[in-house]
N, C-alpha and C positions, 0 to 999 in steps of 0.2 A: 460152149465153154466160156465165150467172150461174153456173153450174158451174163454169166454166174460171177464171174470176174467184177464186172461193172458194179452188179449188185453188192459183191462182196464190200466196195469201198464205198459206195453211197449210202448203204444202209446205216451204218454207223454215222454218219454224217447228220442224216433225217433223224436219226434217233436223239443225237446230240442238239440238234436243232429244236428238237419237241420239248427237252427238258427244259432249255432255255427259256424256248417260249413258256412254258408252265410256270416255271421259276418267275417269271417277268409278271404272269399274271397275277401271280399269289403277290408278288412284291407291290401289285398296283393294290391290290384288295387292303392289304397293311398301310399304305399311306393314305388311304380313304377310310380307313380305321372301320373296315368292314367284318368285324370280328366274329359274326355268326357265320358269314359264309368262309372265312377264313379256319375256321374250328372242324369245317365238313370237308374242305379240300386239301389243308395240309396232309392230314394222314395218308391220304390218296397218294400225294406225290412221294410221300416216304415210303409208301408200300412200292410204288411202281418203279423208283429209282432210288432204291436202297445205297446204292455205290456213289450216287450223284454228290458233284462238288458242292449243288446247291443245297443237300439235304440239311446241313449244320442250320442254314440260315431258317428253312423251313420250320425246323424246331423251334427257333425263336419265335418267328411268326405265331405258332400256335401257342407254344406257352405265353407269349403277351396277349393274345385273343382269350383264352382263358380266364387271363386275370382278368380282363376287363368284363368277361361277362360273369363276374364272380363266383370261379370256381377256381379258387388259389391252390385247392391241393392238386387238381388237375394242371393247374399252371407250373406248379413245381416240378411236377414230373416230367415235362415238356422241357422246362429250363435246366434241369438237371441233365437231361440227355443231351443238350445242346452244349453245356460245358464240359460232358464228358468225350464228346465226340472230337477226334482230330482235328487238327487245321484252326487257323487265325479266323480272328471273325470282329469288325468293328464293332460288334454289339455285345462283347466281352464284359466290360463295365456296367453296361444298361442291364443286361443280364441279372448281375449280382444286385443290383439297383432293385429291380423288381423282385430279388429272392428276400430283401430286405422288407420290403412292403408286405409280401405273404407272410413273412414272420409277423408282421404287427397285426394282422388279421388273424393268424394263428391265437395269438398272445390274449388279444380282445374278446376270445370266445368263439369263434369261427368252428363249427364242427366238419369234418371231413366226410367224405363218401366214405362207407365201409370197404376197406381194402383197395380203397382207390378205384373202386368202378363208379363210372359216372351215371349208370343205371341204379345205383342202390340210394337208399337214403342216407342223408348228413348225420349218421350218429358217433364220429369217432372223435374224441377230444385231440388236439394238434396241438396242445400247449407244449409237450416234450419236443415236437419238430420245431417249434418256434426256437428254444434253446439250440436246437441242432444249425436253423439256419441262421441264427444270429453269430452263431461261432464260425459258420462258412464264409458270412462275409468278411468278419473279423482276420481270419486266417489269409483268404484270396486276396483282399486289398486292405491291407492293415494300416496304411497310411492315410487312407479316405474319410472323407466327411461320414461317410455310413459306415465304416468301422466305428466312430465313435459312436453315432447313433446306436449302432448296435451294440455297445459296450453299455451304454446306459441303458437301454432298453432290458438288456439281459440281468444289470445289478437290480433293477428296478423288479423285475420276476424274481428274482432272490428274495427281495423284502415280502413281496404278496405272500412268499411261501415261508415267510420267518425263519428264512434262512440267514440270519444276521451277519456270519462271520463273512459268509460269501459274497454277500450285498456291499458289505463295507470295503472289502479286498476289490469287488469289481470297479466301485464308484473310485477308489485310489487308484488302481490302475488306469483309468481315464485320466484321472487328472495328472499322472506321472505322464503319459501319453500324449495327452492333449492338452498341455498346458493354457495353451492361448486359446481353446475353443471355448466358446460359451458355456458348454455341456461340461466344462471343469468345472466352474463356478457355481454351476446348478447341482454339481454332485456332492460338493460341499454342504449345499442344503440339504440334499437328500440323505447323506450321512446324518445329520442331526436330527431327520425322521427315522433312522435306522435306531440311533440311541434313544429315541423318544418310545418309539415301540418295544425296545430291548428293556427298559427299565418299567414298564407296564407288565410283561411279561414275567421279568425275573426279580420283581416285586422291590425296586429302588435300589438296587445294588450300587453302592457309593462309586465305585468304579467308573460307571457310565457318565457320571455326572463329569467326573475328572475329565474323560476322555472327550466330551461334549466341548470342555472348556478348551481343550487343547486343540479340537478341530476349528473352533471359532477364532483361537490364537492364529493358526497357521492360514486359514482363510483371510484374517485382516491383514497378515504380513505380506503374503503372495500378489490378494487383490485389495490395496488401502482403499481405493476409489469405485468400486465397483457397485453398480446400479443394484445389486443383490444384498448390499450392506442391511439393508432396513428389514428384509426377510431373515439374514442370519441372526440379527439381533432378535427379532420375533420367534424365532426358534429356540433360541437360547434361553428366551424368558418363559418359554412353554416347558422346556426341560427344568428349569429353575423351580416354577410352580408345582411341578409334580411333587419334588422334594419339599418345598415349603408348605405345601398342603398337609402332608402327614404330618409335619412338625405341629402343626394349627390345630389338627384333628386331635392331637395327643394333649394338647392345651385345653381343647373343649370337653375333652373326657373328665380332666381334672376340674375343671370349673364346674362340672355338672355334678361332681360330688363334691363341690364347695371347697376344694383344697386348693386355695388361690396360690398359695406359693409356690407348689410344683406348676401350677398354669403357668404363673408369670415368669417362671424359671425357663419354660419352653417357649413362650412368646420373644423373651429378650433374647434366647438363642436364634429365634427363627429371625428377628431383627437384625441379629449382628452376621447372621452366616448369609442369608438370601435378603438384604436390603432393596435389592432391584425387584423383587418379588411382590405382586399385587396382594399378598398375604401379608408382607411387612407393614403396610398401612393399616390392614383390619388387627393386628397385634398391636402397634402403638395405640390403637382406639381401645383396644380390650383393655391394655394397661391401664391407661387414664380411666376408664371406666369403673375400675374395679374400687370398692370402697377402703380408704385407707385404714379404717378402723379394723378391717379385716387381718391387718398385719401387725398389730399391737402386739401380739404375741412375740414378734421376732426379737424385741427388746429385751424379753426375759429369757430368749431360747439360744442354747450354745450354739455357734458355728457348725460344730460337727455333727449336729442333728440335723440342720437344714439341708436335708437330702430330697430328692422329688419322691413325692408320695408320703413322706413322712410325718404331714400333718397328723 
């Protein structure tokens, strides 16, 4: 009976010592960055000591190891289990940083293992998972630098999918929440790219030109000394050129038909409305090059009949 009582008290102590020893070994592997050994050892400790106070950290070690072994979908699974497990951890924010890096890999075209099984081939698109991970970072550490980065990447993904309103709202939200972050200034530039793309898709809807002007005005007001000022000017000029080019093409159409009055009216409209466009210089040259004899008819033509295409 005495031996039984001694065993009853000593066995838990030995078990606890074994847990701590195994965890110390895993921690040493983590510090030495021996990722391949860790991914084999960590699941064993998780299985052997499911209720251990050390298991939460073991899940983190496994997640980081899989990430560095280029298995981000498996890394994400372990980091998710780590974050869901009760108890505090000094690795809490670091785990979310890794979640952000995993989302970047998913966004850039990484294909995950089918059904999340490491033995199966990588055939599953993780694009939608990238959205979810960015949202997780934004909602969990909302005031962090990684939240700003996640908002920027998410808005960029919307642009890639031609989800224009979602993209503009994403970049605008970043500007409102992180106005002092360099990504806020970059977001103004990205909004110009959204408008440029939208102009091409929606065939020169004039409202996007006005929105682009307002975006540039707001950028200039908030960041008058920004190092991105040149990029903003260039982005605005690219948009202006899209509209000016269309007017210029109309002028060339009438020129080809030898309707120089109409061609000139288009060119003069271009010069007046888009003077900073590269097509404005071409328009001035065109008007100057036209033979003045071709306009003598204007002297005998009533003003009411001088309409575009009326020659």
